[in-house]
ROBASE-358421 format. One record per residue (C-alpha): x, y, z. Coordinates in Angstrom, 1 decimal, decimal comma, padded with zeros to 4 digits. Each point is the difference from the previous one (the first is absolute). Example, Ala and Ser with C-alpha at 12.3 -4.5 7.8 and 13.67 -1.06 7.14 Angstrom:
// ROBASE-358421
> px_py_pz
> 012,3_-004,5_007,8;
> 001,4_003,4_-000,7;
//
This chain:
// ROBASE-358421
> px_py_pz
> 153,6_169,9_092,5;
> -000,9_002,1_003,0;
> -001,1_003,6_-000,1;
> 001,3_002,7_002,4;
> -001,0_003,2_001,7;
> 002,6_002,7_000,3;
> 000,4_003,0_002,4;
> 001,6_002,7_-002,2;
> 002,3_002,7_000,9;
> -003,0_002,3_000,4;
> -001,3_-002,4_002,6;
> -002,9_-001,0_-002,2;
> -001,0_-003,5_-000,7;
> 000,2_-001,3_-003,6;
> -001,1_-003,4_-001,3;
> -000,6_-002,7_-000,2;
> 002,5_-000,3_-002,8;
> 001,5_-003,0_-001,6;
> 003,5_-001,3_000,7;
> 001,2_001,1_-003,4;
> -001,2_003,6_000,6;
> 001,8_000,0_003,4;
> 003,2_-001,1_-001,6;
> -000,3_002,8_-002,6;
> -000,5_002,5_002,9;
> 003,1_-001,3_001,7;
> 002,0_000,3_-003,2;
> -001,3_003,6_-000,5;
> 000,9_000,9_003,6;
> -003,6_000,8_001,0;
> 000,3_-002,5_002,9;
> 003,1_-001,2_001,9;
> 001,0_-002,4_002,7;
> -001,7_002,1_002,7;
> -003,4_000,2_-001,7;
> -002,9_-001,6_001,9;
> -001,6_-002,9_-001,9;
> -003,0_-002,2_000,7;
> -000,9_-003,2_-001,8;
> -003,6_000,2_-001,2;
> -002,3_-001,7_002,6;
> 002,6_000,2_002,8;
> -000,4_002,3_003,0;
> 003,6_000,8_000,8;
> 002,4_002,5_-001,8;
> 003,6_-000,8_-000,6;
> 003,1_001,8_-001,4;
> 000,5_-000,8_-003,6;
> 003,4_-001,4_000,9;
> -001,7_-002,7_002,1;
> -001,3_-001,6_-003,2;
> 002,6_-002,6_-001,3;
> -001,4_000,2_-003,5;
> 001,0_003,7_-000,4;
> 003,4_000,0_001,7;
> 002,1_-000,7_-003,1;
> -001,9_002,8_-001,8;
> 000,5_002,4_002,9;
> 003,8_-000,7_000,0;
> 000,3_000,7_-003,7;
> -002,1_003,2_000,0;
> 002,3_003,0_-000,1;
> -000,6_002,6_002,7;
> -000,9_003,4_-001,2;
> 003,2_002,0_-000,7;
> 000,9_002,6_002,7;
> 000,2_003,6_-001,2;
> 003,5_001,0_-000,9;
> 001,6_002,4_002,6;
> 000,6_003,5_-001,4;
> 003,7_000,6_-000,4;
> 001,5_002,4_002,6;
> 001,4_003,3_-001,2;
> 003,7_000,2_000,4;
> 000,9_002,5_002,8;
> 003,4_000,6_-001,7;
> -001,7_001,0_-003,2;
> -002,1_002,6_001,8;
> 003,0_001,3_002,0;
> 002,0_000,2_-003,2;
> -002,6_002,3_-001,7;
> -000,3_002,1_003,1;
> 003,7_000,6_000,3;
> 000,2_000,8_-003,7;
> -002,7_002,6_000,3;
> 001,7_001,5_003,1;
> 002,9_000,7_-002,2;
> -001,9_003,2_-001,0;
> 000,6_001,3_003,5;
> 003,4_-001,4_000,7;
> 001,7_000,9_-003,3;
> 000,0_-003,7_-001,0;
> 001,8_-001,2_003,1;
> -002,7_-002,5_001,0;
> -000,2_-001,2_-003,6;
> 003,1_-002,2_000,4;
> -001,7_-002,1_002,6;
> -003,2_000,0_-002,1;
> 001,9_-001,4_-003,0;
> 001,6_-002,8_002,1;
> -003,3_-001,0_001,7;
> -001,9_000,1_-003,3;
> 002,4_-002,4_-001,6;
> -000,2_-002,3_003,0;
> -003,8_000,1_000,0;
> -000,2_-000,9_-003,7;
> 002,2_-003,0_000,6;
> -002,1_-001,2_003,0;
> -003,3_000,5_-001,8;
> 001,3_-002,0_-002,9;
> 001,2_-002,8_002,2;
> -003,1_-000,1_002,3;
> -002,0_-002,3_-002,3;
> -003,0_002,4_000,1;
> 000,0_000,5_003,7;
> 001,2_003,6_-000,3;
> -001,2_002,8_-002,3;
> 001,3_003,5_-000,6;
> 002,3_-000,5_-002,9;
> -001,4_003,2_-001,5;
> 000,5_002,0_003,1;
> 003,6_-001,3_000,2;
> 000,6_000,9_-003,6;
> -001,4_003,5_000,6;
> 002,2_000,4_003,0;
> 003,1_-001,0_-002,0;
> -000,9_002,4_-002,9;
> -000,7_002,9_002,3;
> 003,1_-000,6_002,1;
> 002,2_-000,3_-003,0;
> -001,4_003,3_-001,4;
> 000,9_001,9_003,2;
> 003,4_-001,6_000,2;
> 000,6_001,2_-003,5;
> -001,1_003,5_001,1;
> 002,3_000,2_003,0;
> 003,0_001,3_-002,1;
> -002,3_002,5_-001,6;
> -001,3_001,2_003,4;
> 003,5_000,2_001,2;
> 001,1_002,0_-003,0;
> -002,8_002,4_000,6;
> 000,4_000,2_003,8;
> 003,8_000,3_000,3;
> 000,3_003,4_-001,7;
> -002,8_001,4_002,1;
> 001,7_-001,3_003,2;
> 003,3_001,4_-001,1;
> -001,6_003,4_-000,7;
> -001,8_000,0_003,3;
> 003,3_-000,9_001,8;
> 001,8_002,8_-001,8;
> -002,8_002,5_000,9;
> 000,2_-001,1_003,6;
> 003,7_000,5_000,1;
> -000,3_003,4_-001,6;
> -002,5_001,1_002,6;
> 002,2_-001,4_002,8;
> 003,0_001,9_-001,3;
> -001,9_003,3_-000,2;
> -001,2_-000,5_003,6;
> 003,6_-000,8_001,1;
> 001,3_003,3_-001,4;
> -002,9_001,9_001,5;
> 000,8_-001,4_003,4;
> 003,7_000,7_-000,5;
> -000,7_003,6_-001,0;
> -002,3_000,4_003,0;
> 002,8_-001,4_002,2;
> 002,4_002,6_-001,5;
> -002,4_002,8_000,8;
> -000,5_-001,2_003,5;
> 003,8_-000,1_000,4;
> 000,1_003,5_-001,3;
> -002,6_001,2_002,4;
> 002,0_-001,4_002,9;
> 003,3_001,5_-001,3;
> -000,6_003,7_-000,7;
> -001,6_-000,7_-003,3;
> 003,2_-001,4_-001,4;
> 000,0_-003,0_-002,4;
> 002,1_-003,0_001,3;
> 003,6_-000,4_-001,0;
> 000,2_-001,7_-003,3;
> 002,7_-002,4_001,0;
> -002,0_-001,5_002,9;
> -003,6_000,8_-001,1;
> -001,3_-003,5_000,5;
> 001,4_-000,2_003,6;
> -001,3_003,5_000,7;
> -003,7_-000,6_-001,0;
> -000,2_-003,7_001,1;
> -001,4_000,9_003,4;
> -002,9_001,8_-001,8;
> -000,5_-002,6_-002,7;
> -001,9_-002,5_002,2;
> 001,4_-003,0_-001,9;
> 003,1_-000,7_-001,9;
> -002,1_-001,8_-002,6;
> -000,9_003,3_-001,6;
> 003,6_000,4_-001,1;
> -000,4_-003,0_-002,3;
> -001,7_000,2_-003,4;
> -002,1_-003,2_-000,6;
> 001,0_000,0_-003,7;
> 003,8_000,2_000,6;
> 002,2_-003,0_-000,1;
> 002,8_001,4_002,2;
> 001,0_-001,6_003,2;
> 000,8_003,3_001,7;
> -002,0_001,7_002,8;
> -001,1_002,9_-002,1;
> -001,1_000,4_-003,6;
> -000,3_003,9_000,0;
> 002,5_002,9_000,1;
> -000,1_003,5_001,4;
> 000,8_003,1_-002,1;
> 003,4_001,1_001,2;
> -000,7_003,6_-000,8;
> -002,5_000,1_002,9;
> 002,6_-000,9_002,5;
> -000,8_001,9_003,2;
> -001,8_002,8_-001,8;
> -002,8_002,1_001,6;
> -003,2_-001,5_-001,3;
> -001,6_003,4_-000,3;
> 002,6_001,1_-002,5;
> -000,4_-003,0_-002,3;
> -002,2_000,0_-003,0;
> -002,9_-002,5_000,8;
> 000,4_-001,6_-003,5;
> 003,6_-001,0_000,7;
> 000,7_-003,7_-000,2;
> 000,5_-001,4_003,5;
> -000,2_-003,8_-000,2;
> 000,3_-002,2_-003,1;
> 000,5_-003,6_-000,9;
> 003,6_-001,2_000,0;
> 002,2_-003,0_000,5;
> 002,6_001,5_002,3;
> -001,2_-001,6_003,2;
> -000,3_001,4_003,5;
> 000,6_003,8_000,2;
> 000,5_000,2_-003,8;
> 000,0_003,6_-001,2;
> 000,8_002,0_-003,1;
> -001,6_001,5_-003,0;
> -001,6_-001,2_-003,3;
> 003,0_-002,3_-000,6;
> -001,0_-002,1_003,0;
> -003,6_-000,6_-001,3;
> -000,6_-003,5_-001,3;
> 000,5_-000,4_-003,8;
> -003,1_-002,1_-000,6;
> -003,4_000,6_001,5;
> -001,3_-002,7_002,5;
> -003,7_000,8_-000,5;
> -001,2_-000,4_-003,6;
> 002,2_002,8_-001,4;
> -000,7_002,3_002,9;
> 002,4_001,5_002,5;
> -001,1_001,0_003,5;
> 001,3_003,3_001,4;
> -000,7_001,8_003,2;
> 000,3_003,8_000,2;
> 001,0_002,5_002,7;
> -003,6_000,8_000,8;
> -000,7_-003,7_000,8;
> -001,9_-000,7_-003,2;
> 000,7_-003,1_-002,1;
> -000,3_-000,4_-003,8;
> 000,4_-002,7_-002,5;
> 001,9_001,2_-003,1;
> 000,8_-001,5_-003,3;
> 003,6_000,0_-001,2;
> -000,7_002,9_-002,4;
> -001,0_002,1_003,0;
> 003,1_-000,5_002,0;
> 001,8_002,9_-001,7;
> -002,5_002,4_001,4;
> 000,8_-000,9_003,6;
> 001,4_002,7_002,2;
> 003,1_-001,1_001,9;
> 001,4_003,4_001,2;
> -001,8_001,5_003,0;
//
């Protein structure tokens, strides 16, 4: 049997080796069809595949296995977790999408046959999203009373400002009319040119459809401002509508602003009073 010289993968020459040894190297994968081989005593080099005696062995020799490709991380899984975490800043609103995407990602990872990874990320996204979805009603229960209180406070401030502007309009009217208060029967019409906007005649907390939610103290009808006690009630909350006037019987029965009544006085000042303080009001000039 012939002996052979081999050019290895490191481009170094090995041999001569016996045919049996060369067959062993083929089986072990140390040489392949593209290895250069020279029969001992010959001058030319050939590819190992050019030797008929080794072709059957080359065909049966298994090629080295290719390294398995690393599975790709599921983008849906990552997105699910991100949306779940963002629920901290959105009161759980993004968590709904995080929950849906997390479930979809888990199904796709399971059905990918190992091509996708990220099942743990998807599971985390589902859990985090579900937690924030559970917390939404709690956040709402905590937030709604605060919003209601803020709205009520804003309405209260708005009503106080309205009466301040109405009282100022009355005093401007008085200054232009020999220091006389406007006629009670037409007080809204009388001061409207000085009010700037008809909106100040409306209390933001009132539910009436009328143009005015305030009334004028009828006992100030046409009186000289200088002869009226400054602490006399001038404008107060009422449901009588435009040009409403009268006394304490015209005042609203229930407060519109967290148990507080808003009252403007003859000197232009405005106070918020509890129901227990109403009996201390001065109605007679």
